[in-house]
All heavy atoms as an XYZ file, in Angstrom:
674
protein
N      72.794    -39.992   -107.186
C      72.282    -41.077   -108.002
C      72.802    -42.408   -107.446
O      73.912    -42.489   -106.948
C      72.745    -40.871   -109.450
C      72.142    -41.802   -110.455
S      70.369    -41.609   -110.576
C      69.919    -43.152   -111.306
N      71.997    -43.435   -107.602
C      72.361    -44.757   -107.091
C      73.513    -45.348   -107.891
O      73.625    -45.141   -109.100
C      71.160    -45.677   -107.168
N      74.378    -46.077   -107.185
C      75.549    -46.671   -107.832
C      75.438    -48.176   -108.017
O      76.172    -48.757   -108.795
C      76.813    -46.374   -107.013
C      77.160    -44.906   -107.051
O      77.034    -44.268   -108.086
N      77.570    -44.361   -105.925
N      74.541    -48.818   -107.294
C      74.436    -50.267   -107.353
C      73.298    -50.686   -108.264
O      72.277    -49.993   -108.375
C      74.206    -50.842   -105.953
C      75.363    -50.616   -105.042
N      76.520    -51.334   -105.116
C      75.534    -49.715   -104.048
C      77.355    -50.894   -104.205
N      76.788    -49.904   -103.537
N      73.470    -51.845   -108.884
C      72.443    -52.383   -109.774
C      71.121    -52.573   -109.034
O      70.043    -52.253   -109.544
C      72.897    -53.727   -110.334
C      73.379    -53.699   -111.740
C      73.687    -55.110   -112.194
C      73.457    -55.232   -113.681
N      73.772    -56.573   -114.164
N      71.209    -53.116   -107.820
C      70.001    -53.387   -107.047
C      69.278    -52.091   -106.677
O      68.042    -52.043   -106.657
C      70.324    -54.178   -105.781
O      71.217    -53.451   -104.967
N      70.039    -51.020   -106.424
C      69.429    -49.735   -106.089
C      68.716    -49.145   -107.302
O      67.622    -48.566   -107.173
C      70.480    -48.770   -105.568
N      69.318    -49.302   -108.464
C      68.675    -48.822   -109.695
C      67.382    -49.588   -109.958
O      66.360    -49.009   -110.358
C      69.627    -48.973   -110.884
C      70.870    -48.077   -110.860
C      71.849    -48.485   -111.941
C      70.463    -46.625   -111.007
N      67.425    -50.892   -109.736
C      66.230    -51.719   -109.927
C      65.146    -51.310   -108.937
O      63.959    -51.236   -109.280
C      66.582    -53.193   -109.748
C      65.406    -54.120   -109.966
C      65.807    -55.568   -109.846
C      64.605    -56.468   -110.043
N      64.961    -57.892   -109.933
N      65.546    -51.050   -107.683
C      64.583    -50.636   -106.652
C      63.913    -49.323   -107.041
O      62.711    -49.142   -106.864
C      65.325    -50.505   -105.308
C      64.523    -50.039   -104.144
C      63.307    -50.870   -103.789
N      63.562    -52.283   -103.812
C      62.641    -53.206   -104.103
N      61.394    -52.846   -104.409
N      62.923    -54.476   -104.097
N      64.674    -48.397   -107.618
C      64.118    -47.114   -108.070
C      63.061    -47.349   -109.158
O      61.972    -46.758   -109.123
C      65.238    -46.183   -108.582
C      66.085    -45.696   -107.398
C      64.666    -45.000   -109.346
C      67.369    -44.999   -107.805
N      63.390    -48.239   -110.106
C      62.425    -48.540   -111.178
C      61.166    -49.196   -110.609
O      60.048    -48.861   -110.998
C      63.055    -49.462   -112.225
C      64.090    -48.807   -113.090
C      64.427    -49.654   -114.324
N      64.726    -51.047   -114.025
C      65.944    -51.537   -113.753
N      66.976    -50.718   -113.714
N      66.126    -52.819   -113.520
N      61.361    -50.138   -109.692
C      60.221    -50.856   -109.109
C      59.337    -49.906   -108.309
O      58.103    -49.976   -108.383
C      60.712    -51.990   -108.225
N      59.969    -49.019   -107.530
C      59.202    -48.062   -106.727
C      58.372    -47.137   -107.603
O      57.227    -46.809   -107.271
C      60.137    -47.234   -105.837
C      60.675    -48.023   -104.673
O      60.147    -49.073   -104.325
N      61.752    -47.524   -104.086
N      58.943    -46.712   -108.719
C      58.212    -45.830   -109.630
C      57.002    -46.553   -110.227
O      55.915    -45.991   -110.326
C      59.156    -45.346   -110.737
C      58.500    -44.444   -111.763
C      58.006    -43.121   -111.216
O      58.367    -42.756   -110.079
O      57.234    -42.442   -111.932
N      57.189    -47.818   -110.609
C      56.085    -48.596   -111.173
C      54.976    -48.769   -110.143
O      53.784    -48.608   -110.458
C      56.589    -49.956   -111.647
N      55.355    -49.074   -108.904
C      54.362    -49.251   -107.842
C      53.644    -47.950   -107.528
O      52.438    -47.924   -107.286
C      55.027    -49.797   -106.581
C      55.440    -51.241   -106.697
C      56.194    -51.708   -105.470
C      56.748    -53.104   -105.691
N      57.635    -53.523   -104.605
N      54.401    -46.835   -107.532
C      53.807    -45.529   -107.257
C      52.736    -45.195   -108.289
O      51.625    -44.753   -107.945
C      54.890    -44.447   -107.263
C      54.374    -43.061   -106.878
C      55.462    -42.014   -107.027
N      55.764    -41.738   -108.420
C      55.068    -40.906   -109.210
N      54.010    -40.266   -108.728
N      55.415    -40.711   -110.459
N      53.039    -45.449   -109.562
C      52.078    -45.162   -110.621
C      50.844    -46.055   -110.516
O      49.714    -45.602   -110.716
C      52.734    -45.319   -111.990
C      53.791    -44.267   -112.333
C      54.485    -44.608   -113.646
C      53.173    -42.889   -112.402
N      51.063    -47.327   -110.183
C      49.945    -48.257   -110.031
C      49.048    -47.826   -108.879
O      47.822    -47.793   -108.998
C      50.460    -49.675   -109.816
C      49.353    -50.715   -109.853
C      49.851    -52.139   -109.639
N      51.063    -52.442   -110.374
C      52.229    -52.769   -109.807
N      52.347    -52.823   -108.495
N      53.275    -53.048   -110.550
N      49.659    -47.486   -107.744
C      48.896    -47.048   -106.574
C      48.118    -45.771   -106.873
O      46.961    -45.630   -106.474
C      49.828    -46.817   -105.381
C      50.406    -48.097   -104.843
O      49.920    -49.185   -105.130
N      51.463    -47.966   -104.067
N      48.764    -44.844   -107.581
C      48.121    -43.581   -107.935
C      46.905    -43.825   -108.816
O      45.837    -43.233   -108.612
C      49.139    -42.698   -108.653
C      48.707    -41.277   -108.901
C      49.890    -40.468   -109.411
C      49.544    -39.853   -110.740
N      50.620    -39.068   -111.319
N      47.052    -44.735   -109.788
C      45.948    -45.066   -110.697
C      44.780    -45.674   -109.921
O      43.618    -45.282   -110.109
C      46.430    -46.038   -111.779
C      45.310    -46.625   -112.600
C      44.706    -45.881   -113.603
C      44.824    -47.900   -112.340
C      43.666    -46.404   -114.357
C      43.785    -48.429   -113.087
C      43.212    -47.680   -114.085
O      42.168    -48.202   -114.805
N      45.066    -46.629   -109.033
C      44.005    -47.292   -108.275
C      43.295    -46.312   -107.349
O      42.065    -46.336   -107.230
C      44.578    -48.459   -107.476
C      45.005    -49.614   -108.354
C      45.751    -50.693   -107.597
O      46.219    -50.477   -106.485
N      45.873    -51.856   -108.199
N      44.047    -45.433   -106.697
C      43.453    -44.459   -105.786
C      42.587    -43.470   -106.557
O      41.483    -43.118   -106.120
C      44.540    -43.730   -105.005
N      43.054    -43.019   -107.704
C      42.307    -42.062   -108.514
C      41.021    -42.695   -109.053
O      39.967    -42.050   -109.061
C      43.191    -41.569   -109.676
C      42.527    -40.561   -110.574
C      42.161    -39.293   -109.845
C      41.518    -38.304   -110.794
N      40.910    -37.194   -110.073
N      41.108    -43.936   -109.486
C      39.933    -44.644   -109.986
C      38.883    -44.775   -108.885
O      37.688    -44.559   -109.115
C      40.321    -46.039   -110.504
O      41.344    -45.890   -111.490
C      39.141    -46.752   -111.128
N      39.333    -45.090   -107.683
C      38.417    -45.217   -106.546
C      37.752    -43.886   -106.243
O      36.546    -43.823   -106.001
C      39.162    -45.745   -105.304
O      39.788    -46.987   -105.649
C      38.215    -45.968   -104.148
N      38.537    -42.802   -106.256
C      37.966    -41.469   -105.996
C      36.912    -41.117   -107.038
O      35.870    -40.531   -106.713
C      39.068    -40.408   -105.987
C      39.887    -40.380   -104.728
C      40.645    -39.069   -104.560
N      41.517    -38.755   -105.667
C      42.791    -39.140   -105.776
N      43.328    -39.896   -104.834
N      43.515    -38.782   -106.808
N      37.152    -41.500   -108.291
C      36.194    -41.233   -109.359
C      34.880    -41.976   -109.094
O      33.794    -41.402   -109.247
C      36.773    -41.661   -110.719
O      38.016    -40.997   -110.911
C      35.823    -41.332   -111.850
N      34.981    -43.240   -108.667
C      33.780    -44.022   -108.382
C      33.032    -43.464   -107.164
O      31.806    -43.496   -107.117
C      34.130    -45.496   -108.170
C      34.133    -46.291   -109.440
C      35.274    -46.370   -110.225
C      32.996    -46.948   -109.872
C      35.284    -47.093   -111.407
C      32.985    -47.675   -111.056
C      34.139    -47.748   -111.829
N      33.776    -42.951   -106.192
C      33.141    -42.343   -105.011
C      32.335    -41.121   -105.445
O      31.192    -40.923   -105.004
C      34.188    -41.984   -103.942
C      34.742    -43.254   -103.299
C      33.597    -41.062   -102.882
C      35.920    -43.027   -102.380
N      32.910    -40.300   -106.325
C      32.194    -39.119   -106.824
C      30.944    -39.537   -107.595
O      29.882    -38.916   -107.469
C      33.111    -38.290   -107.724
C      34.163    -37.526   -106.960
C      35.106    -36.810   -107.902
C      36.298    -36.279   -107.131
N      37.384    -35.849   -108.000
N      31.082    -40.606   -108.395
C      29.936    -41.111   -109.161
C      28.826    -41.554   -108.207
O      27.643    -41.279   -108.436
C      30.389    -42.285   -110.040
C      29.455    -42.623   -111.167
C      29.956    -43.803   -111.972
C      31.191    -43.474   -112.785
N      31.572    -44.560   -113.712
N      29.215    -42.223   -107.124
C      28.243    -42.676   -106.121
C      27.571    -41.486   -105.439
O      26.363    -41.488   -105.226
C      28.938    -43.558   -105.083
C      28.092    -44.053   -103.905
C      26.916    -44.884   -104.395
C      28.939    -44.871   -102.951
N      28.337    -40.463   -105.113
C      27.795    -39.280   -104.428
C      26.775    -38.540   -105.292
O      25.891    -37.869   -104.773
C      28.929    -38.317   -104.051
C      29.744    -38.776   -102.882
C      29.054    -38.440   -101.593
C      29.980    -38.673   -100.423
N      29.372    -38.306    -99.171
N      26.917    -38.634   -106.617
C      26.003    -37.932   -107.518
C      24.813    -38.791   -107.946
O      24.012    -38.374   -108.765
C      26.764    -37.433   -108.748
C      27.665    -36.282   -108.438
N      28.999    -36.441   -108.120
C      27.415    -34.958   -108.352
C      29.531    -35.266   -107.881
N      28.596    -34.342   -108.009
N      24.710    -39.990   -107.385
C      23.611    -40.881   -107.719
C      22.391    -40.534   -106.865
O      22.516    -40.271   -105.679
C      24.013    -42.348   -107.456
O      25.195    -42.643   -108.178
C      22.930    -43.296   -107.887
N      21.216    -40.540   -107.501
C      19.988    -40.255   -106.763
C      19.107    -41.500   -106.627
O      18.232    -41.539   -105.767
C      19.182    -39.141   -107.467
O      18.984    -39.516   -108.836
C      19.922    -37.817   -107.395
N      19.320    -42.498   -107.465
C      18.540    -43.731   -107.423
C      19.128    -44.681   -106.372
O      20.319    -44.986   -106.392
C      18.572    -44.396   -108.807
C      17.766    -45.675   -108.843
O      16.726    -45.743   -108.152
O      18.179    -46.615   -109.560
N      18.282    -45.130   -105.439
C      18.772    -45.951   -104.326
C      19.294    -47.313   -104.786
O      20.335    -47.772   -104.318
C      17.678    -46.134   -103.278
C      18.169    -46.876   -102.052
C      17.275    -46.713   -100.864
C      17.867    -47.439    -99.682
N      17.641    -46.795    -98.430
N      18.601    -47.963   -105.693
C      19.010    -49.297   -106.160
C      20.365    -49.209   -106.861
O      21.265    -50.018   -106.606
C      17.943    -49.898   -107.104
C      18.396    -51.226   -107.672
C      16.617    -50.042   -106.374
N      20.507    -48.224   -107.720
C      21.771    -48.021   -108.430
C      22.886    -47.685   -107.436
O      24.011    -48.175   -107.565
C      21.616    -46.877   -109.439
C      22.813    -46.665   -110.319
C      22.641    -45.489   -111.266
O      21.483    -45.103   -111.531
O      23.667    -44.965   -111.723
N      22.570    -46.891   -106.435
C      23.553    -46.505   -105.421
C      24.007    -47.713   -104.612
O      25.196    -47.831   -104.280
C      22.963    -45.445   -104.493
N      23.092    -48.619   -104.309
C      23.456    -49.813   -103.543
C      24.415    -50.706   -104.338
O      25.361    -51.255   -103.778
C      22.205    -50.590   -103.135
C      21.429    -49.922   -102.024
C      20.101    -50.591   -101.747
O      19.524    -51.227   -102.624
N      19.609    -50.419   -100.532
N      24.146    -50.849   -105.632
C      25.031    -51.642   -106.486
C      26.413    -50.996   -106.577
O      27.442    -51.664   -106.474
C      24.436    -51.787   -107.894
C      23.236    -52.699   -107.955
C      23.564    -54.122   -107.526
O      24.594    -54.669   -107.987
O      22.802    -54.680   -106.728
N      26.422    -49.692   -106.757
C      27.675    -48.961   -106.865
C      28.436    -48.981   -105.541
O      29.669    -49.066   -105.527
C      27.389    -47.517   -107.286
C      28.492    -46.736   -107.973
C      29.070    -47.519   -109.151
C      27.967    -45.403   -108.462
N      27.699    -48.958   -104.433
C      28.337    -48.982   -103.109
C      29.102    -50.281   -102.888
O      30.190    -50.271   -102.313
C      27.297    -48.780   -102.004
C      27.886    -48.882   -100.620
C      28.747    -47.904   -100.144
C      27.603    -49.960    -99.805
C      29.306    -47.998    -98.885
C      28.153    -50.067    -98.541
C      29.006    -49.078    -98.083
N      28.543    -51.400   -103.359
C      29.240    -52.684   -103.234
C      30.596    -52.632   -103.932
O      31.617    -53.063   -103.387
C      28.409    -53.814   -103.839
C      27.211    -54.219   -103.022
C      26.455    -55.324   -103.720
C      25.125    -55.602   -103.043
N      24.319    -56.565   -103.803
N      30.593    -52.080   -105.141
C      31.828    -51.997   -105.923
C      32.830    -51.042   -105.275
O      34.013    -51.368   -105.134
C      31.497    -51.539   -107.343
C      32.684    -51.520   -108.260
C      32.273    -51.288   -109.698
C      33.483    -51.411   -110.594
N      33.155    -51.606   -111.961
N      32.350    -49.871   -104.854
C      33.219    -48.868   -104.233
C      33.777    -49.391   -102.920
O      34.963    -49.202   -102.615
C      32.451    -47.542   -104.023
C      33.246    -46.581   -103.171
C      32.126    -46.908   -105.368
N      32.944    -50.060   -102.146
C      33.376    -50.618   -100.865
C      34.512    -51.616   -101.074
O      35.508    -51.607   -100.332
C      32.188    -51.289   -100.183
O      32.567    -51.877    -98.989
N      34.378    -52.447   -102.070
C      35.413    -53.417   -102.400
C      36.711    -52.722   -102.814
O      37.805    -53.116   -102.394
C      34.928    -54.329   -103.530
O      35.962    -55.130   -103.989
N      36.588    -51.671   -103.613
C      37.768    -50.931   -104.061
C      38.489    -50.288   -102.879
O      39.724    -50.321   -102.792
C      37.367    -49.859   -105.078
C      36.870    -50.396   -106.387
S      36.157    -49.117   -107.422
C      37.586    -48.589   -108.307
N      37.721    -49.721   -101.958
C      38.301    -49.074   -100.774
C      39.016    -50.117    -99.911
O      40.115    -49.868    -99.404
C      37.216    -48.326    -99.978
C      36.729    -47.105   -100.771
C      37.742    -47.890    -98.615
C      35.528    -46.411   -100.170
N      38.393    -51.290    -99.748
C      39.022    -52.360    -98.970
C      40.357    -52.786    -99.582
O      41.328    -53.037    -98.859
C      38.097    -53.573    -98.877
C      36.969    -53.370    -97.887
O      37.125    -52.527    -96.984
O      35.942    -54.058    -98.019
N      40.403    -52.862   -100.904
C      41.647    -53.250   -101.577
C      42.739    -52.208   -101.358
O      43.902    -52.555   -101.148
C      41.404    -53.458   -103.071
C      40.675    -54.745   -103.385
C      40.395    -54.874   -104.864
C      39.486    -56.067   -105.111
N      38.990    -56.094   -106.485
N      42.366    -50.926   -101.399
C      43.349    -49.868   -101.152
C      43.901    -49.968    -99.735
O      45.102    -49.793    -99.510
C      42.723    -48.484   -101.367
C      42.355    -48.090   -102.788
C      41.735    -46.706   -102.796
C      43.565    -48.127   -103.701
N      43.028    -50.265    -98.778
C      43.463    -50.374    -97.384
C      44.344    -51.603    -97.194
O      45.347    -51.553    -96.473
C      42.257    -50.434    -96.458
N      43.987    -52.688    -97.837
C      44.762    -53.921    -97.705
C      46.192    -53.745    -98.235
O      47.142    -54.295    -97.682
C      44.061    -55.047    -98.475
C      44.715    -56.393    -98.312
C      43.939    -57.462    -99.052
C      44.598    -58.814    -98.908
N      43.921    -59.841    -99.695
N      46.333    -52.953    -99.285
C      47.653    -52.721    -99.883
C      48.366    -51.522    -99.264
O      49.396    -51.087    -99.765
C      47.498    -52.494   -101.387
C      46.975    -53.698   -102.134
C      46.729    -53.369   -103.588
C      46.084    -54.539   -104.299
N      45.725    -54.203   -105.673
N      47.804    -50.966    -98.196
C      48.373    -49.810    -97.492
C      48.515    -48.576    -98.378
O      49.404    -47.755    -98.164
C      49.734    -50.156    -96.863
C      49.577    -51.070    -95.675
O      48.621    -50.945    -94.912
N      50.495    -51.999    -95.517
N      47.646    -48.438    -99.362
C      47.632    -47.228   -100.174
C      46.929    -46.131    -99.377
O      47.331    -44.968    -99.411
C      46.943    -47.480   -101.533
C      47.734    -48.522   -102.312
C      46.819    -46.193   -102.324
C      47.063    -49.027   -103.558
N      45.882    -46.519    -98.649
C      45.255    -45.622    -97.679
C      45.230    -46.341    -96.334
O      45.297    -47.570    -96.276
C      43.821    -45.187    -98.093
C      42.888    -46.384    -98.210
C      43.851    -44.380    -99.381
C      41.443    -46.022    -98.434
N      45.113    -45.577    -95.259
C      45.098    -46.155    -93.917
C      43.778    -46.885    -93.691
O      42.738    -46.489    -94.238
C      45.280    -45.040    -92.885
C      45.617    -45.540    -91.526
N      44.647    -45.901    -90.625
C      46.803    -45.752    -90.921
C      45.236    -46.317    -89.504
N      46.551    -46.226    -89.664
N      43.805    -47.943    -92.880
C      42.596    -48.745    -92.657
C      41.494    -47.934    -91.987
O      40.314    -48.133    -92.283
C      42.921    -49.994    -91.846
C      43.391    -49.744    -90.446
C      43.619    -51.039    -89.703
C      43.997    -50.726    -88.262
N      44.042    -51.913    -87.443
N      41.850    -46.992    -91.112
C      40.831    -46.157    -90.473
C      40.213    -45.181    -91.473
O      39.014    -44.897    -91.424
C      41.425    -45.381    -89.299
C      41.801    -46.278    -88.151
O      41.476    -47.460    -88.152
N      42.500    -45.725    -87.177
N      41.041    -44.674    -92.386
C      40.546    -43.804    -93.448
C      39.542    -44.573    -94.307
O      38.479    -44.052    -94.661
C      41.736    -43.319    -94.285
C      41.358    -42.328    -95.344
O      40.180    -42.053    -95.558
N      42.346    -41.797    -96.028
N      39.860    -45.822    -94.621
C      38.960    -46.663    -95.417
C      37.645    -46.889    -94.675
O      36.568    -46.796    -95.271
C      39.625    -47.994    -95.727
N      37.736    -47.164    -93.388
C      36.532    -47.399    -92.586
C      35.657    -46.150    -92.546
O      34.424    -46.241    -92.668
C      36.917    -47.829    -91.180
N      36.284    -44.997    -92.386
C      35.520    -43.736    -92.345
C      34.840    -43.465    -93.679
O      33.684    -43.021    -93.709
C      36.433    -42.568    -91.975
C      36.874    -42.604    -90.541
O      36.241    -43.253    -89.704
N      37.968    -41.919    -90.238
N      35.546    -43.702    -94.773
C      34.960    -43.492    -96.105
C      33.758    -44.412    -96.321
O      32.691    -43.977    -96.762
C      36.001    -43.761    -97.195
C      37.001    -42.657    -97.420
C      37.848    -42.974    -98.636
C      39.087    -42.142    -98.771
N      38.933    -40.722    -98.631
N      33.929    -45.695    -95.989
C      32.840    -46.659    -96.175
C      31.640    -46.304    -95.305
O      30.495    -46.417    -95.743
C      33.336    -48.070    -95.854
C      34.196    -48.660    -96.949
C      34.843    -49.966    -96.572
C      33.867    -50.993    -96.100
N      34.505    -52.271    -95.757
N      31.912    -45.877    -94.094
C      30.836    -45.517    -93.173
C      30.033    -44.334    -93.704
O      28.798    -44.363    -93.712
C      31.425    -45.177    -91.802
O      30.440    -44.689    -90.953
N      30.725    -43.297    -94.146
C      30.017    -42.117    -94.636
C      29.256    -42.429    -95.918
O      28.134    -41.921    -96.122
C      30.981    -40.956    -94.847
O      31.852    -41.224    -95.907
N      29.823    -43.282    -96.774
C      29.116    -43.656    -98.000
C      27.902    -44.516    -97.710
O      26.853    -44.365    -98.335
C      30.060    -44.384    -98.966
C      31.154    -43.538    -99.600
C      32.119    -44.408   -100.391
C      30.548    -42.480   -100.515
N      28.026    -45.411    -96.727
C      26.885    -46.249    -96.325
C      25.760    -45.381    -95.782
O      24.579    -45.602    -96.075
C      27.313    -47.279    -95.293
N      26.125    -44.380    -94.991
C      25.149    -43.450    -94.434
C      24.427    -42.707    -95.567
O      23.206    -42.528    -95.544
C      25.879    -42.441    -93.536
C      25.126    -42.083    -92.277
C      25.912    -41.067    -91.468
C      26.794    -41.766    -90.452
N      27.433    -40.817    -89.533
N      25.203    -42.290    -96.572
C      24.651    -41.589    -97.727
C      23.665    -42.476    -98.486
O      22.558    -42.055    -98.824
C      25.772    -41.134    -98.648
C      25.306    -40.598    -99.977
C      24.777    -39.326   -100.085
C      25.355    -41.391   -101.119
C      24.328    -38.846   -101.298
C      24.922    -40.912   -102.342
C      24.402    -39.637   -102.426
N      24.062    -43.720    -98.744
C      23.220    -44.653    -99.512
C      21.938    -44.958    -98.736
O      20.844    -44.991    -99.321
C      23.996    -45.943    -99.855
C      23.071    -47.014   -100.424
C      25.126    -45.662   -100.815
N      22.044    -45.161    -97.431
C      20.854    -45.478    -96.625
C      19.900    -44.304    -96.518
O      18.696    -44.491    -96.344
C      21.278    -45.940    -95.229
C      21.938    -47.303    -95.260
O      21.677    -48.108    -96.148
N      22.794    -47.566    -94.296
N      20.424    -43.084    -96.643
C      19.576    -41.897    -96.539
C      18.781    -41.643    -97.817
O      17.797    -40.894    -97.808
C      20.430    -40.684    -96.211
N      19.225    -42.263    -98.931
C      18.486    -42.064   -100.198
C      17.089    -42.672   -100.067
O      16.906    -43.714    -99.471
C      19.238    -42.725   -101.366
C      20.518    -42.059   -101.820
C      21.184    -42.901   -102.905
C      20.249    -40.675   -102.364
N      16.127    -42.009   -100.693
C      14.766    -42.489   -100.556
C      14.100    -42.858   -101.797
O      14.162    -42.752   -102.875
């Protein structure tokens, strides 16, 4: 167990950040699933804008790797463009 005040504070801060990151990542995954189950192209395009923004934010905060974000956006864009 940590003995210093600053170490105890760091433990609390890390836990808060971990929970926040987990929530944001889970929310993004939920929106990705919602997008994947969409059949209407117009609705999918609107949802893609929102999901794309969420993925970019995760990458910017290093919650996911930037290449992982690029791959996700690319595959989702391909999916949306294939809808007819």
